[in-house]
BAFI-3210 file (N, C-alpha, C; in Angstrom, 3 decimals, decimal comma, padded with zeros to 6 digits):
// residues 75
n [1|2|3|4|5|6|7|8|9|10|11|12|13|14|15|16|17|18|19|20|21|22|23|24|25|26|27|28|29|30|31|32|33|34|35|36|37|38|39|40|41|42|43|44|45|46|47|48|49|50|51|52|53|54|55|56|57|58|59|60|61|62|63|64|65|66|67|68|69|70|71|72|73|74|75]
n.u [051,844|052,763|050,392|049,458|045,395|043,667|041,295|037,366|035,106|032,331|029,117|029,552|028,701|025,708|025,244|023,352|023,792|022,565|022,657|025,627|025,860|023,190|025,195|026,884|028,950|031,372|031,207|030,666|032,624|034,530|033,690|033,785|037,150|037,445|036,888|037,567|035,321|033,746|031,930|029,085|028,213|025,601|023,990|020,174|019,357|021,309|024,697|027,783|030,151|032,583|033,806|036,974|039,227|042,307|044,122|043,208|043,346|046,338|046,695|045,445|046,681|049,871|048,637|048,249|045,905|045,071|044,863|047,379|045,970|047,725|047,796|044,762|043,848|044,213|045,499]
n.v [050,167|049,006|047,831|046,643|044,733|047,780|046,397|046,261|046,070|043,824|042,077|038,099|037,032|034,782|031,437|029,247|026,197|024,943|026,926|026,939|024,346|024,510|026,387|028,251|028,426|029,504|032,290|033,478|032,152|033,895|036,825|036,449|036,205|038,785|041,672|040,645|038,942|037,132|033,965|031,853|028,957|027,216|024,556|023,872|025,749|026,244|026,875|025,272|025,422|027,503|029,679|031,457|034,117|032,984|035,357|035,757|033,385|033,160|035,289|034,379|032,020|032,696|034,764|033,113|031,741|029,822|026,548|024,340|020,649|018,690|015,704|014,741|014,779|014,982|014,568]
n.w [024,091|021,510|018,758|020,156|020,324|021,654|023,940|024,784|027,217|026,460|027,082|026,028|022,932|022,089|020,309|018,663|018,693|016,809|014,918|014,428|012,585|010,426|008,017|009,244|011,204|009,446|008,902|012,086|012,625|011,655|012,235|014,837|015,065|013,898|015,601|017,489|019,259|021,930|021,909|023,255|022,540|022,875|023,225|024,000|025,037|026,820|027,831|025,965|024,628|024,578|022,421|021,336|019,880|018,425|019,297|021,705|023,215|023,064|024,772|027,034|028,011|027,923|030,668|032,346|032,197|032,046|031,906|030,611|030,206|029,283|027,040|025,998|028,114|030,361|034,108]
ca.u [052,196|052,256|050,175|048,038|044,110|042,252|039,866|036,163|034,672|030,928|028,901|029,507|027,501|025,395|024,703|022,550|024,542|022,330|023,633|026,880|024,772|023,325|026,661|026,741|030,131|032,199|030,811|031,108|034,051|035,387|033,491|035,313|038,164|037,716|036,382|037,784|034,009|033,491|030,415|028,999|027,723|024,550|022,468|018,931|019,582|022,402|025,821|028,310|031,489|033,432|034,753|037,804|040,506|043,683|044,983|043,191|044,109|047,682|046,856|044,819|047,943|050,630|048,885|048,382|044,421|043,943|045,725|047,368|045,975|048,442|046,613|043,683|042,610|044,852|046,079]
ca.v [049,308|049,335|046,433|045,924|045,601|048,102|045,797|046,830|044,770|043,217|040,962|037,399|036,996|033,182|030,968|028,057|025,192|025,085|027,799|026,185|023,570|025,013|026,854|029,930|028,675|030,355|033,703|033,520|032,369|035,043|037,533|036,191|036,998|040,048|041,752|039,835|038,423|035,799|033,450|030,985|028,127|026,975|023,982|023,007|027,582|026,398|026,911|024,460|026,199|029,019|030,036|033,154|033,930|032,835|035,795|035,839|032,128|033,109|035,572|033,950|030,910|033,633|035,478|031,499|031,699|028,551|025,078|022,670|019,233|017,600|014,698|014,076|015,523|013,787|014,861]
ca.w [023,710|019,832|017,810|020,709|020,147|022,768|024,631|024,630|027,435|026,536|026,558|025,528|021,782|022,506|019,285|019,032|017,792|014,966|013,434|013,384|011,817|009,381|007,843|009,315|010,964|009,250|009,140|013,314|013,234|011,319|013,210|016,282|015,046|013,746|016,020|019,282|020,191|022,346|021,607|023,883|022,151|023,383|022,929|024,636|025,749|027,997|027,242|026,291|024,703|024,076|021,426|020,938|018,947|018,775|019,654|023,288|023,379|023,374|025,834|028,323|028,343|028,535|031,564|033,377|032,951|030,719|032,271|029,720|030,903|028,857|026,209|025,855|029,854|031,445|034,597]
c.u [052,045|051,856|049,002|046,411|043,681|041,137|038,141|034,953|032,772|030,471|028,921|028,435|027,175|024,299|024,172|023,209|023,651|022,389|024,537|026,195|024,499|024,261|026,776|027,997|031,330|032,685|030,971|031,850|035,001|035,038|034,177|036,610|038,362|037,370|036,280|036,400|034,285|031,976|030,563|028,671|026,794|023,463|021,106|019,160|020,661|023,865|027,168|029,822|031,552|034,034|035,264|038,689|040,998|044,156|044,989|043,538|045,576|047,054|046,856|046,360|048,999|050,621|048,599|047,237|043,898|045,657|046,085|047,209|046,753|047,332|045,715|042,901|043,362|045,507|047,274]
c.v [048,803|047,734|045,770|045,929|046,487|047,211|046,397|045,946|045,014|042,614|039,334|037,301|035,136|032,959|029,917|027,040|025,003|025,694|027,256|024,870|023,961|026,310|027,249|029,956|029,472|031,918|033,568|033,303|034,320|036,333|037,517|036,905|038,318|041,458|041,488|039,699|037,281|035,359|031,885|029,818|028,113|025,577|023,376|024,576|027,379|026,391|025,469|024,060|027,562|028,998|031,262|033,395|033,850|033,526|036,094|034,251|032,128|033,668|035,341|032,955|032,027|034,333|034,203|031,429|030,775|027,859|024,903|021,207|018,034|017,110|014,200|014,440|015,047|014,302|014,386]
c.w [022,395|019,707|018,918|020,730|021,449|022,905|024,783|026,181|027,194|026,908|025,583|023,985|022,137|020,831|019,497|018,288|016,410|014,127|012,839|011,970|010,460|008,602|007,712|010,870|010,943|009,323|010,725|013,287|012,996|012,079|014,795|016,860|014,719|014,561|017,552|019,793|020,808|022,169|022,153|022,683|022,966|022,475|024,233|025,406|026,805|026,956|027,224|025,829|024,449|022,974|021,541|020,117|019,011|019,836|021,639|023,526|024,137|024,597|027,527|028,972|029,097|030,082|032,725|033,580|031,831|031,166|031,093|030,195|030,302|027,190|026,392|027,647|030,325|032,328|035,141]
res [x|x|x|x|x|x|x|x|x|x|x|x|x|x|x|x|x|x|x|x|x|x|x|x|x|x|x|x|x|x|x|x|x|x|x|x|x|x|x|x|x|x|x|x|x|x|x|x|x|x|x|x|x|x|x|x|x|x|x|x|x|x|x|x|x|x|x|x|x|x|x|x|x|x|x]
***
């Protein structure tokens, strides 16, 4: 399988939402893309969203791991 990145299973990085608000979002996004990291954004210490690379998103979608709920999340 030429061209596929070899993934190393690792724990996700946790980043408080404050880091995004302080202007570090570009740096965090770049790291997600380049290192294929998963970042869980937290608010008050609890995960609120996950940030993954577009390549990982496409792979998960192709594998049927993500379900498209259509427009505006309606079923």
